[in-house]
C-alpha positions in Angstrom: -20.6 -20.4 14.3 -17.4 -18.5 14.9 -16.2 -16.6 11.8 -12.5 -16.9 12.8 -12.8 -20.6 13.2 -14.4 -20.9 9.7 -11.6 -18.7 8.3 -9.0 -21.1 9.7 -10.9 -24.0 8.2 -11.0 -22.3 4.8 -7.2 -21.5 5.1 -6.6 -25.2 5.9 -8.7 -26.3 2.9 -6.8 -24.0 0.6 -3.5 -25.3 1.9 -4.7 -28.8 1.2 -5.9 -28.0 -2.3 -4.1 -29.5 -5.3 -3.7 -25.9 -6.7 -1.9 -24.7 -3.7 0.2 -27.9 -3.3 1.4 -27.7 -6.9 2.1 -24.0 -6.7 4.0 -24.4 -3.4 6.0 -27.3 -4.7 7.0 -25.4 -7.8 7.7 -22.2 -5.9 10.2 -24.1 -3.7 11.8 -25.7 -6.8 12.1 -22.3 -8.5 13.7 -20.9 -5.3 16.6 -23.4 -5.8 17.1 -22.5 -9.4 18.7 -19.1 -9.4 18.3 -18.5 -13.1 14.6 -19.2 -13.1 14.1 -17.3 -9.9 15.9 -14.2 -11.2 14.0 -14.3 -14.6 10.6 -14.7 -12.8 11.4 -11.9 -10.4 12.4 -9.5 -13.2 9.3 -10.5 -15.2 7.1 -9.8 -12.2 8.7 -6.4 -11.7 8.3 -5.4 -15.3 4.7 -6.6 -15.3 4.0 -4.4 -12.3 5.6 -1.4 -13.9 3.5 -2.0 -17.1 0.3 -2.4 -15.0 1.0 0.7 -13.0 1.4 2.8 -16.2 -1.8 1.3 -17.6 -3.7 2.1 -14.4 -2.4 5.6 -14.5 -3.7 6.0 -18.0 -0.2 6.2 -19.5 1.1 4.6 -22.6 3.5 1.8 -21.6 7.2 2.4 -22.3 8.0 0.6 -25.5 11.4 -0.6 -24.2 9.9 -1.8 -21.1 7.2 -3.7 -23.0 9.7 -5.1 -25.4 11.9 -6.3 -22.5 8.8 -7.9 -20.9 7.9 -9.7 -24.1 11.5 -10.9 -24.6 11.6 -12.2 -21.0 8.3 -13.9 -21.3 9.6 -15.8 -24.4 12.7 -16.8 -22.5 10.6 -18.0 -19.5 8.5 -20.1 -21.7 11.6 -22.0 -22.8 12.4 -22.9 -19.2 10.2 -25.8 -18.2 10.4 -25.1 -14.5 9.6 -21.4 -14.8 6.8 -22.1 -17.3 5.3 -24.8 -14.9 5.5 -22.4 -12.0 3.6 -19.6 -13.9 1.0 -22.1 -14.9 0.6 -23.4 -11.3 0.5 -19.8 -10.0 -2.2 -19.0 -12.5 -4.3 -22.0 -11.4 -3.9 -21.0 -7.8 -4.9 -17.4 -8.5 -8.0 -18.5 -10.4 -9.0 -20.6 -7.4 -8.4 -17.7 -5.0 -10.3 -15.3 -7.2 -13.2 -17.8 -7.2 -13.1 -18.0 -3.4 -13.2 -14.2 -3.1 -16.0 -14.0 -5.6 -18.1 -16.6 -3.7 -17.6 -14.7 -0.4 -18.4 -11.3 -2.1 -21.5 -12.8 -3.7 -22.7 -14.1 -0.4 -22.2 -10.6 1.1 -24.1 -9.0 -1.8 -21.0 -7.2 -3.0 
C-alpha cells in the first residue's frame, strides 16, 4: 500500500462528498454576490482578530466584538451567506472527523 496513493484516494472521496459539493457550490455562489462575499470576508477577519486576542489571553476589544455580533446578525438575514456558513460548518465537521480518525489510528 502506497500512502500517497491512499491520500489521493481520500482527497477524491472528500471532493465527491455531499459536504464538499454543497460547500463548493455555495462558495462559488457567494463569490458572485459581492455584498455577501464582502460581509463574510469582514466577519472572518473579525473572528480571527477575536480568536487571536483570546489565544493571547487578552480581553477582546468591545467594539470589535460588537461589530462581529452586528455583522453576524446581518449575515443571518442573507440567505446565501447563511447557507454558505452552514455548509462551511458541515464541511469543517467532516474534515475534523477525518483528522481525528487519522490521529486516533496513529495513537495521537
